[in-house]
C-alpha positions in Angstrom: 75.7 56.6 63.1 72.1 55.7 62.9 73.0 51.9 62.6 74.8 52.4 66.0 71.7 54.2 67.5 69.5 51.0 66.3 71.6 48.5 67.9 71.8 50.6 71.2 68.0 50.5 71.4 68.0 46.6 71.4 70.0 46.7 74.6 67.8 46.0 77.6 69.2 48.2 80.1 70.1 51.9 80.6 73.5 53.1 80.1 75.9 54.5 82.9 77.5 57.9 82.8 81.1 58.3 82.8 82.7 58.4 86.3 86.3 58.8 87.8 85.3 57.2 91.1 87.2 54.2 92.2 83.9 52.0 92.1 81.9 49.7 89.7 78.8 51.3 88.4 76.2 49.2 86.9 72.8 50.1 85.2 69.9 50.1 87.7 68.5 46.5 88.8 72.0 44.8 87.9 74.8 43.9 90.5 78.6 43.4 90.0 80.6 40.9 91.6 84.5 40.7 91.3 85.6 37.4 89.7 89.4 37.9 90.0 90.7 40.0 92.7 94.1 41.5 93.4 96.0 38.8 95.6 93.9 35.9 94.3 96.2 32.9 94.0 97.5 31.9 90.5 100.2 29.4 91.5 100.3 25.9 92.9 97.9 25.2 95.5 99.6 24.8 99.0 102.7 26.7 97.8 100.9 30.3 97.5 102.1 33.1 99.9 99.5 35.1 102.2 98.3 38.3 100.5 99.3 41.1 102.5 96.8 43.9 102.5 99.4 46.4 103.2 100.8 45.7 99.7 104.0 44.4 101.1 104.4 41.0 99.4 107.8 40.8 97.6 108.0 40.5 94.0 108.3 36.5 94.1 105.3 36.4 96.1 103.3 38.8 93.8 104.3 36.5 90.8 102.3 34.0 92.4 99.1 36.3 92.9 96.8 38.3 90.7 97.4 42.1 90.3 
């Protein structure tokens, strides 16, 4: 346990508290940005269906999208 505390002291940011909120929480002074979002295309360019925000894409369409 002492070894874990020593390693934690080497980090240059304060930890964040546990949360059940539907949001990303980062330490003070930091920012977060999504790098892979639901609906991002993962198939062949030009053959990817448009992402429907109502979550109504078919199974076949979703197979070509992230999420």
